[in-house]
Wavefront OBJ file of the C-alpha trace (Angstrom):
o trace
v -3.258 -16.967 3.698
v 0.255 -16.791 5.128
v 3.485 -15.074 4.184
v 7.001 -15.823 5.349
v 9.516 -13.150 6.358
v 13.211 -14.097 6.580
v 16.122 -11.996 7.794
v 18.814 -11.510 5.117
v 21.325 -8.979 6.455
v 21.321 -5.921 8.738
v 17.703 -4.722 8.459
v 17.051 -6.387 5.091
v 14.361 -9.087 4.818
v 12.805 -11.268 2.149
v 9.058 -11.712 2.141
v 7.638 -14.749 0.391
v 3.965 -15.132 -0.487
v 3.410 -18.290 -2.478
v 5.694 -18.110 -5.523
v 6.404 -14.382 -5.132
v 9.317 -12.834 -3.269
v 9.789 -9.192 -2.278
v 12.748 -7.583 -0.519
v 12.228 -5.044 2.250
v 15.101 -3.023 3.697
v 15.520 -0.083 6.033
v 17.399 2.917 4.698
v 21.144 3.197 5.260
v 20.574 5.956 7.851
v 18.297 3.588 9.792
v 20.746 0.651 9.902
v 19.736 -1.091 6.683
v 21.448 -1.256 3.315
v 18.855 0.841 1.452
v 18.598 -1.821 -1.262
v 14.794 -2.041 -1.319
v 11.655 -0.287 -0.155
v 11.463 0.191 3.600
v 8.540 -1.303 5.502
v 6.767 2.104 5.741
v 7.283 2.672 1.996
v 5.975 -0.809 1.229
v 2.970 -0.177 3.471
v 2.126 3.106 1.699
v 2.693 1.412 -1.671
v 0.381 -1.477 -0.745
v -2.393 0.940 0.255
v -1.908 2.876 -3.005
v -1.924 -0.247 -5.176
v -5.033 -1.535 -3.411
v -6.836 1.743 -4.156
v -5.708 1.583 -7.794
v -6.966 -2.000 -8.151
v -10.405 -0.953 -6.942
v -10.535 2.127 -9.201
v -9.325 0.286 -12.326
v -11.753 -2.576 -11.717
v -14.611 -0.124 -11.196
v -13.739 1.600 -14.488
v -13.674 -1.771 -16.245
v -17.005 -2.895 -14.797
v -18.723 0.422 -15.587
v -17.029 0.860 -18.967
v -15.424 4.144 -17.918
v -12.691 5.033 -20.430
v -9.242 4.539 -18.924
v -6.014 5.021 -20.861
v -3.801 5.626 -17.840
v -4.063 5.828 -14.089
v -1.502 6.939 -11.554
v -1.689 7.523 -7.840
v 0.718 9.408 -5.612
v 0.706 8.586 -1.904
v 2.235 11.098 0.488
v 2.656 9.928 4.067
v 4.351 10.983 7.259
v 6.246 8.833 9.711
v 5.480 9.729 13.315
v 7.308 8.889 16.528
v 6.155 7.980 20.023
v 4.913 5.492 19.094
v 6.671 5.097 15.752
v 4.024 4.717 13.077
v 2.617 6.011 9.806
v 0.533 9.134 10.286
v -1.573 10.729 7.599
v -1.733 9.130 4.153
v -2.815 11.410 1.308
v -3.534 9.813 -2.055
v -3.895 11.770 -5.292
v -5.382 10.008 -8.326
v -4.818 10.995 -11.921
v -6.865 9.380 -14.685
v -6.660 9.900 -18.428
v -8.923 10.735 -20.078
v -10.158 12.894 -17.224
v -13.652 11.745 -16.243
v -16.594 14.046 -15.468
v -16.851 15.378 -11.889
v -19.660 12.962 -10.960
v -17.558 9.979 -12.079
v -14.532 11.343 -10.168
v -16.666 11.596 -7.029
v -17.830 7.981 -7.394
v -14.294 6.716 -8.079
v -12.992 8.503 -4.982
v -15.660 6.648 -3.017
v -14.468 3.389 -4.571
v -10.848 4.158 -3.585
v -11.932 4.951 -0.021
v -13.517 1.475 0.219
v -10.447 -0.469 -0.932
v -9.587 -3.511 1.172
v -6.534 -2.003 2.858
v -8.310 1.288 3.547
v -11.153 -0.670 5.177
v -8.549 -2.614 7.162
v -6.983 0.600 8.456
v -10.402 1.956 9.409
v -11.187 -1.282 11.260
v -7.779 -2.545 12.402
v -7.339 -6.274 12.848
v -6.397 -7.850 16.136
v -2.682 -8.597 16.006
v -1.254 -11.486 18.029
v 2.492 -12.165 18.229
v 4.027 -15.271 19.810
v 7.113 -17.466 19.604
v 6.944 -20.787 17.732
v 6.791 -23.829 20.000
l 1 2 3 4 5 6 7 8 9 10 11 12 13 14 15 16 17 18 19 20 21 22 23 24 25 26 27 28 29 30 31 32 33 34 35 36 37 38 39 40 41 42 43 44 45 46 47 48 49 50 51 52 53 54 55 56 57 58 59 60 61 62 63 64 65 66 67 68 69 70 71 72 73 74 75 76 77 78 79 80 81 82 83 84 85 86 87 88 89 90 91 92 93 94 95 96 97 98 99 100 101 102 103 104 105 106 107 108 109 110 111 112 113 114 115 116 117 118 119 120 121 122 123 124 125 126 127 128 129 130
């Protein structure tokens, strides 16, 4: 799978994956226009959505009642080197499941694809096109 990232203006970019396009932009204080999520916000959002996908699918497969689900991701941006530090995710499910089900669903969230990727980081190679 590949995605394409194109510079738009200042620190604003368009990301295209197949037929889908997403804008990413640094905040105005960081040299961007602030017109879209920043890369760190998008990263935290992607991790949160990935966890939610796993939890919702687990509820569906195990016929766990689910009227609503929300997840809040709190994260810190660190410097030297600049990176995302701790991510803390808080799930809320209605109707509230029993404690044993909550424990299992937390385990499911902790095994989401992007969480696994962060626990076992990929090798990243960067080069110029020939």
